[in-house]
N, C-alpha and C positions, 0 to 999 in steps of 0.2 A: 273445441277447446282455445281459450283463452291462452295463450301462449304470450311468453314475457317478448315483448320487441326489442329489439336493437337499441344499445341504450343512446346514441349518437344520434339519434330522430327523435327521440325524445327529450334529450338536452339542447339541441335544435331547433327543434320547435318552441322553447321556449324560454329561450338564451334570452330574450330582449325583452319577455315581458317582468313585469313587476308580481314575483313570484316563488316563492319558493317551492322545492321537489319535495316532500315529508320522504326520508333515509327510513325506512323502517327496518329495525333488526330486533329479529325475533329470536335471541337463544332457545326460548320452551317456546317452539312453534305453538302447541297445543292451545287453543281457544286465541291466542293472538291473532295469527296469521289470518284468520276467519273474519275478525272483527277487523281487522287494519283494511282488508278487501273491501267488507260492507261500507266503511265511513269512506273509503275514495272512491266505491262507485257514489255511494250516494251525494256524496257533494262534486260528482262529476270532478274529481281531481286526480292527477297523473300521479304514479307511487314507485318509491323503489323498495323492493323487498332483500336485504343482503345481512353476509355473517361475513365474518374477518378470516383469516388463514390460520389464528390461533384458537378460533373456536368450531369452525370446520374445514378437516381435511382428510386426506385419504383413511385417515387411523379415527378417527372424529373429533380432538379438538376436543375443547371443557364442556362445549354443548352435544356431544354424543352422534352428531352428524356429518355425515361426509357428504360430499356436494353432490353424491346421485340422492339421498334421503334427505339432502334439505328440500331439493330443484321438486323431487315427488310431493315432499308434505304441504309444499307451495302450492302446487298445484290443484292436489286433492281439495285443500282448505278453498281453493277459488271457482271448482266446481259447480257448488252451488251457489257462491254470488255473480260467476259472471262478469268480473273486471277484466276489462281488455285492455285499461293504456295499466301499463306496469314493466319493469326492468326487473331482471331476478340479476345482482351485483357482485361479484366477486370483491369484499371491503377488505383494506389494511392488508394487502399480497405482502407482506411484511417480508424485508432482506435486511437481515442482523450483518452480516459478516461479506459478503459477498464474494466469498468463493467459491470458486467451479461446485464442490458440493451442495452446497447451501443453492447456489441457481439452477441445478440440474434438478435437485428435488424438489424448488420452486414450480420449476416445468414441466414436470412430472404432474404437482396440485393444478394447475393451470390448464391443462391435458386433462384433468378426469374432470373439471369448471366445463369447460367448453361440451365432453361427452356430455354431464348435464342437463346442457342445455342454457348456460352464465348467456348473460346477454351485452354485460360489462363489468369492467374489473379496475382494479384502483390498484397501481405497482406503489409501493411505500417503500423507499428505498434512503426515507429522510435520515434513519439511524448512519449511513456513510454522509462522512464528511470529516475533510482531511482542515483540521486544525492549524496546519502548518500554512496551509496555502494562503500566496502575497495577495491573490486579487480573488472577488465573491466567484470568478469561473472556475479559480484552484480548487478553493473552498468546495462547491458543490461538484468536482469534477467526478469522483466516486460515483456519486447519486445519479448524476447523468448520465453514466457508463452504463450503470445497472441499468436505469428504468428505460436507456433507449435497448438495450440489449433483449428486456422483457417484453418491452412493446413489440418490436421484430416478430418474437417469437409468437407472439399472440396473432400478429397479423398473417405469419405463415401459415399457422393453424388454421385459422378461420379461411383459406385459401381465396382474399375477396369479399366475403359477406363484412356488411358495419357489424360495427360494434362501439358498446360507449368506452371513453377512455376520462381516468384519474389518474393524477400524478401529485407527489408531496415537497414540500422544499419545506422546512425546519419543520423537528419532530415534535410535535403534538404534547402538549403536557409536560414538558424538559424544564427545570427549574437552573436557574444560576445564582451566584454568589449576589444579586441585586432583583431575585425575583424570576420570574417566568422570559421565561426566554423569548424573543417574538421574529416572526420573520418580517425582515425588510421588507422595500417593494422593491429594490433594483435585488436582491437576489431572485424574486418570485418572475423578475423580469428576463436577469442573467437567463435562470431555469429556463422558461417557456422558450426565450432565444437559442437557448442550444438545442433543444430536443427540437426545435422546428427545420434548423438546419439540417436534421438527420432525418427527416423526412416524418415526424411524428408530430401528430395536431392533436393536443390533450383537449378535451369538452371543459374538463374541470380542474381543477386547482385546489389542493387541503392543502390550511398553512397555521403555523401555527400564532394562533391570534388572543392566547390567555388562555382557552379552553384547558379544560382537563377531561379525560374518559369517565364514565360514572359519577355513584354518589359522591358530593360533596361535603366535607364532617371542617369545625373550626377546630381550634386547638385543645377544645373542650372534651373533642369527641363527638360533636351534635352535628344532626345532620344539620345544613343549611342549603339555601337558593344560591344557583350555579349564578354571578353576575362580573365576573372578572371576563369575559370576552371584551376584545378592546374594537369597540363597535369604530370608534376611528382611524386605527390603523388597519382593521379592513376594509375602510373606504379608501384609505391610503391608496393600499395593494392595488386594488379593485380598478383605482386611478390610472396609476402605473402602468397596470397592463394594457387597458383603456387607450392611453398618448400615446404607447408604442404598436398601437393596432394590432395587440395580439386577442387572438378569438378565443377567451380563455374565460372560462366563468370560478369563482369560489364555492368549495363543498368545505362546509362549516362544521366540525367534529365537535363531538362534547355538549350537547344541546340540554342531555337531563337535568334537570333543576333549574331552566333557566325561566323565570315569569314568565308566563304567557302577554303578557303585556309588553317587557323588554322585544320581546319579539315581534311582536304584533305593531309596536311603536316606533321601535328605535333601529333594528336589523336592518341593514338597505338590501330589500327585495329585490333580484336582478341581479344584482352584485354578488349574491349568494344566492346560487342557482340552488345547490342541494343542502340539505340539511336532516344530520345524520341526530337520532334518539334511535338511546340503546339499553340501557338500564333502565331506564323509566318503563317499559314492559317488565323487564325482569321483577321487580319489585313487585309490580300487582299481582304476576304469578306468583311470588312468595308471599306476600301478603295472605294472597287467598287460600295460600297454604297454609300457612298461620293460623287462620280463621277455621279453615276446614277438615283441616288433616293435621292437628298440633303433636301428633307423635314424631308423623316425618319429618315435619318442621324442625322439631328438636332434634333430631339425627344430624338432619341438615347440618346446623348449627352446629351443634356440637362435631362435626366434624373437622367443616370449617376452622375450628377455633385451634383444633388439634393436630392439623395438618398441614393450612394454610397460614401460621401465624403473624402478623406486625407487635414488631417488640415495641413496645410502652400505648400502645392503644387498646380502648376498648370493649368488648367484644362483641361489641352490636357493630362498632365501625370496623370492628375486621369481617366480620360476616356480611356490611351493604359491602366493603371493596372486595370480599377475596370470595362471596357465598356461590358466586356463578363457578368456581370449578368445582362446585358440588354439584353440578348440573350432570356433568356425564356418569358418575357415580353412584347417582340416586336416579337415573333415569328412566328405567322402567316404574317404581315406583310415582315420580310425575306422572308421568302420561299414561297411569293408570288413575289420577283422578277421580275421585265421583261428578257427577252430573251436574250436581249444585255449585260445586267449584269451579268447575270448568264454567258453567252461566257465568258468575262472578266473575274470571276473568276476562269471558267477552264483551260482558259490560264493560266494564272500567274500561278493558280495549280499546273498545269501539268511544267510548266515552274522549279517553285518551287522546287518538289518534284525531280527532271530528275535530278536539282544540287545536291542536297543531295543525292542521290542513287548512284551520281560519286564521289562525295568526302568521301563519306561512301563506296568507292570502293566496292560495293555490285553487280555490274553490271555481270549477269549471278551466281549467287549466287540461284535460281529457277532451274535450271539444276541440281546444285550440291544436291540440297533438295530433286528433283525427282526422281535420281539416287540413292540418300541414304535409300529413302521411297523404293526403288523397291527392294532393297538388303537385307532391315529387310521384306518386306514382303515373300519374297523366304525362307530365314531363317526360321521363323514363320509357314510355309507352310510346311517344311522340320520337324518341331518339331512336 
């Protein structure tokens, strides 16, 4: 059985390579998971599979999956494929208030994730920001405190085992009076320095660099490409981290809709080490359902418009934005899709995964990880 590898081993193996690891978020695993594993194996690429706290928790989240059932579905999908270089990542372990009650709830979920075999964790306390702080450190203090507490909890629960760690500074997608609020280089540096001083050494840092989660629409409600990622700001953050000799790379969130030529030609591969692609795979499933099961699609569409409305937005934009919340409601019907529908999902998801892996320049990255892991094992045996 090809179980997921500790995230830090994969990130460390590739951190100085000019590639980005595809982090696939399969909100609907049927069809998608198998196809993405196959794409990664065929292209010899390292792979990350992930879901966020809001999507997958003990209650099921809006995907209808728990940490245990998500892990089981991935391992089952990979049985036939047999891809060996992959990471099971808990994305966006979101901290919204930082109260003792919330922190305990999050720790309970992390415990469930560890029990389910997760090998990497993203602590997202970016919502905790002290706007009255007089220095960068004071502004980030609530985020730093919560991140340290949860990172130490993970370390204790895993009792010395390796794992990957992603942290976040700058709330992704947050808008201010002058547009998107972007993470400043000095914020990223101060954040990582404080974590390092506390004995926390993240592999990845997610930043706010102009991206947004999900589909992107213009003012008229038309679906458009995602072209707002600020490449120069991203490079500036990466340079500041390097200049301070901080051993951490960037996790790029919100890639759905970004043209592949921009990813291939403009993204700073290597500075960005992890690339999150989520809604794209959901769109593939929804499009297949619309074609093969139009009645189910209409049920999902109508439910979303009624239960998750957005004032002033067209119906198509509302569904494109909030249709994800219908997944748990119609879970049984979605996972009972016909073979033809599933086949189309697999074909389209495979094509999308291959396109992104190539644009990420990650072909052959799995072999690099294998070689790195063998060397590490030899060193450990010698010690």
